[in-house]
N, C-alpha and C positions, 0 to 999 in steps of 0.2 A: 504494500500500500504506500510505498515511498513516492512522494510527489516530486516531479522533475524540476520544479521551479526553485530557484535560489531566493534567498531573502531579499536580494537586491532587486528582484522582479516583483515584489509585493506592491500592490497598486496604491493609488492615492488614498490616504486614510479618510478623506472627506467623502470618498465614493467607493466604499469597499465592494469587492467583487467576490470574495470567498469568506464565508463565515463558518467557523467550527463551533459545534454545540456539544457539550459533554453532558450526557444524560438523556435517556429516551422516555422519561415519565411525562406527565401532562405538561409541565413547564417547558421542557425541551422540545417536545413535538409541536406544541402550540406556537412556540417561537419559530420553529422551522417552517411550519405551514404558513404562518403570517408573513415570514420573509419572502417565500415563494409567491404568495398571492399579492402582497403589496408591491413587490418588484414588477410583476406583470402589469399591475394598475399604473405604475409609473414608467412603463416601457424601459425597465432596467434589466440588465443581465446580471444574475447573481448565482453563485454556486453555494450550496449548503451541505456541509458534511456533519452528520450526527453520529456520535459514538455511544453505543449501548451494548454492553456485553451480555445482558440477561436475555434468556429465551422466555418470553412472556407466556409461552404455552406450557413451560415446565417449571419455571422458578416462581416461588411464592413472593408476594409483595407484602412487607410488614406494615400493613395499613388497615384502618378500620373499614375503608371502602364505602363511605357514605357520600352520595352525590347530592349536594345541596342545590336548591332551585336555580340560582343564577348561572350555574355551569352550562346547562343546555342552551340558555339564551345567548351566552357568550360564544359558544361554539357555532350556533346558527348565524348570529349577527356578524361576527368577526371572521369566521373561517368557512362559512357556508357548509357546515357539517351537521347532520342530524344523527342522533344515536339510534341504532336499531333497537327495537323493543326487546330483543333477546338479551341485551346487556343489562336491562333494568330488572334485576332479579326480584325485588320486592318493594312495593310502595309502603313507605313508613307511615303508620297510622297514628303515631304519637310517641311520647317519651314518658318514662317512669323514673322518678328520682327517689332514692332510698336514703333514709337516715338509719339510726340504730334500730328503731322500731317502727317509725312512721314511714308511710309510703304516699307519694304524691303522683297521681296519674294525670298526665297532661295530654289530652287528645290533640292531634294535629289540627291547626286552625285552617279554615277554608281559604283564607286570603293567599293569593300568589300560587306559584307552581308547587307541585309535590316534591318531597324528598324521597330519593330511592337508594336502596342498598344495591351495590354492584360488587362483582368480583374484580378487584383491581387489575389482576393479570389480564383479564379479558378486555377491560376498558383501555389499559395501556397498549395492548396489542392492536386494538382497533385504531387508536390514534397513530401508532407507529406505522401501521400498514397504509393509513391515509397519507402520511408524510411521504412514504416511499412512492406511492402512486402519483403524488404531486410533483415528484422529481427530486426529492431529498436523497442524497447519497448516504445510506446507513451503513456504518462500519461496526460489525459485531465484535468489537474488541475493547479492552479496558485501557483507559488512559492512566498512565502512572507518573508522568512528569510533563512540565510545561515550561517553555522559555518565552519570554516577552521582552522585546526591545523596541526601539523606535522604528525599525523596519518591518516588523511583523511578529507573528506568533508561530512557534514550533511546538507541536504536540507529539509526545512519544507514547505509543500504545503497544499492546501485545502483537498487533498486526503490522507494526512498522512506524514510520513517522509521517507527519503531514503538516503542511504549512497553511496559514490563513492570515487574513488581515486582522481579524478580531475573534475572540473566543467568548462564548456565552456559557457561563457555569450553571448548569441545571443538574448538578450532581448530588443534590440533597445534602446529607451529612456524611458523605463518603470521606473518610479521613485521608486516604491516600491522595485523592485529588485536591482536597482542601489544603492539606499541608504542602503539596507541591505548588499550588497557587500562592500560598502564604510565603514561601521561600523567595518568590520573585516579585511580590507586590506588597502592598499594605493590607491585603485581605487577611482577616482572622475569622474563623468559623464562629457561628452564633452559639450562645448557651443553649443547652438542650436538656430534655428529659429522656430517659431510656424507656423502652417498652418491651413487654413480652406479649406475644400473640399466640393463640392457639385456636382450635375449632373442634366442635363435636357434631356428629351427624345423628340427630334423634331418630330418624326414620329411614336409614339407609341412604341410597343415592338419589331416590326420587324426590320431587318437590314436596315440601311439607306445607299444607295450607295453614294459615293463621298461626304460624310459628311465633312464639312469644307474643301472641296477639298482635303481630305486625308492629310491635313497639321496640324502640331502643331503651334498654334498661341501664341507667347510669348510677354509679355508686361513688361516694367519697368516704371510704371506710376509715375506721380508726387504726387500721394496720399501719405501723409506723413508716414502712418503706413506700407505701402506695399512696399517690396523690388522688388518683381516680381510676376506676375500672368501668368497663361497659360490656354488655352483651348485645350483639347486633344480629338480627335475623337476616339470613341470606336465603337463597332459593331452597337448598336442601340441608343447610347446616347453620350453626350459630358460631359467629366469630366472637372470641373473647379476648379483650385487651386490657392490660393494666399498664400504668405509667408512674414513674417516680424518678428521683435522682439516680438511684441505683436499685434496679429491680432484677429479680432472678427467678428461676423456675420455682424454688421454694416459696417465694412470695406469691407466685401464681397459684400454687397449690393451697396456700393459706387463704387466698381469695376464693378459690373454688369451694373451700370448706365452710365459708360463711353460711349460716342457715338460710338467709334470704337468697343467696346465689344458688345454693343446693336445691331449693324449691323450684327454681326455674329450669333446671337441667334434668334430663332423664336419669333415673337411678343407675342404669347400666352404662352411663356415658363412658366413651373410650376416647381419650385425648390422643390424637394421632402424632403430632409433633409440636415442638415449641420453636418460636422464631424470635430473635432479638431485633429491635429496631430503635429508632430515636426520632424525635421531632423538636424543632427549635421553640424556645420560649422567649426569644428576644432577637434583636437585629444583629447581623454580622458587622464587624468593623471593616472599614475599607471595602464595601460591597461592590465598588466599581473603580476604574482607573483608566489610564490610557490603554486602549485595545482589549479591555476585559470588562465584563459585567456579569453579576450573578443575579439569579432570579429564584423565586419560590423559597423552598426550605434553605437552599444554600445562602440566600441573602437574609434569612430570618424574617421574610416578609409574609408571615402568616398570623392568624389570630392566636394569641398566647395559649388558649385552651384547646388548640388544634381543631377549631371549627373552620370549615371552608378552605381546607388546605389545597384541594384540587382547584377551587375557584381562584385562589390567590396565585397559584402556580401558573394557571392559564393566563390570567390577566397580566401578571408581570412579564411572562414570556412574550405576549403580544405587544406590550408597551416597549419592551427592549427592542423588539424587531422594528417597530415604528421609529424609534430613536436612531437606530443604526442606519436606516434608509434615508431619513429626513434631516437628521442633525449631525450625524457622524459618529466616530468611535473614539474620540478623545475623552479625557476625564471630564472636561467641561460639558461635552455633549451628553455624557451619561448622567451628569448632574440634573439635566432636564428629565431624564427617565425617572430618577429617584424622586424628583419633585412631583411627577405625575402619579406616583404611588402614595401620595399624601393621605388618601382615603384609608390606606393600610397603616402607614407609619404613625399617624396621629391617634390611632386606636390602641397602639401598643401600651402606652402608659396606663390607660383605663383597664386594659386587659390584665396587666401585671398586678394592678391594685385589686381587682376582683379575684384574681387567682390567690393572692396572699390572704385576702379576707376569707375566701372559701376554705383555704387550707387551715387557717387559725380556727375558724368556727367548727369545722368538721373534726379536727383533732382534739381541740380543747373542750368544746362545749357540746358538740354533736349537732346534727342538722334537724333533729326532731322538732325543736321549737319553731324553726324557720318554716318547715313544711307544714306544721300545724297552723301557723299564722297565714300562710299562703292560701289555705283553703277558705279563709275569711276575708282576705284582702285581694281584690281583683288586680290591683296594680302590682303587688308583689308576685302574684301568680303569673302574670304576663311577663314580668321581668325575668323570673326563673325560666319560663318557657323559652324566651328569646335567647337567654344565655345558653341553655342546653341545646336548642335547635340551631343556633348560629344563624338566625334569620334577621339579625340586625347587628349593628356595631355596638361594642361595649359603650362607646361614647354616647350614642343615642339612648341606650338602655339606661345609663346612669342619669343622663339629663332629663329623661322623661319620667323616671321613677323616683328620683330622690326628692322626698318631701318630708316635712316634720312628722306628719301622722304615721307614715310608713316606718320611719326610724323608731319612733316611740312604740309602735305596735310590736316591732321585732324585739326591741329591748325588753318590753313587758313580757312577751312570750318566752324569751330566754330566761328571765328571772323566775317566771312561773314554773319552768321546767327544771330549775335547779333544785337539788335535794337540800335537806336541812343543813348540810355542811358545805354548801356551795358546789356540790357535784351534780352532774346531770341525773335526774331521776328517771325512772322507767315511764314510758308513755304508751299509750294505747295505739295499736295498729288498726286502722279502719278496715 
């Protein structure tokens, strides 16, 4: 795969003709598709090389696989892509949030498009095949080093080397690529939480109707290592995910042993495999510079509680492509790209604040009082629904929900649930 051009032949940085993309997930493929489509609209000739070593038909993706409503609109509007119905394994009918004893059922609201559970490997394969059909050159090899200077970019992969005018980092939290980029630039990987993912098949390989009542079940347990866990119904199986600073298989086993989790799973459940993953909880440092830009997870441009990860990846990939074609590939040009992502970056502070509040409340006090209060207070109920479903920004949720009566109600409910020595008392499960 060695390219015959020397670095002296790399084209004008204000009008790049060859773009390399590292990563074939939603961010990388959407960036590639947008580059091809936008270049045609502008009567520009551009070559796009995308590196992705995974076989999405065989390799598992360590992701919850929830497709929030904006994604389909973005794909249709920006890339002229419609998802085949076979990809949408289950329409999510709502969310269930668990405390120690209290349970809050939140049916899906009718406004807007539905949320769907998908198998990420199938979704990613669909996008990658669409990119290949559009003319993207897909290299099935792993990038392990990068060189960037004033003349261009050199990428070293298992299949050889390749040159480009600019590189788009859509590599998620891949340490090999992240550290390679960091050696040559001011880029530093974002802070992250680890995940452990597994799945169970309650009824064999056939589709299971009304699995988990078509709801996503979310937990903020008191288990010290786990910040949150979730059970997500797919077509014929349940995906189970836990997240924390350092989580392991024993932590997953402790989560599966919780009484409220056990009641949701078949008694004869057989866990097939465990997979480790990670997702960012803050922005990367130096997410762009001369001749490089990062998108999606690699840039840390996602909601801090990992909602709308696919949406953020797609949007940042498309915005990076537009910047490359219309503004250029300098650090100054990519500053415009980052400014265009203000809808994501300005939400990060709110998300971190809510994450810390949720962690403190669940670990120290328990969620029972909050869930109990939410059944009486429609504003709190809606705020919790929007946080769990990721159907609005944290900024909007805080601004629309924060009022004196809500805060007083939550504090009163918390005090009412404390035992005689200031410890949470047992509450009734509805």
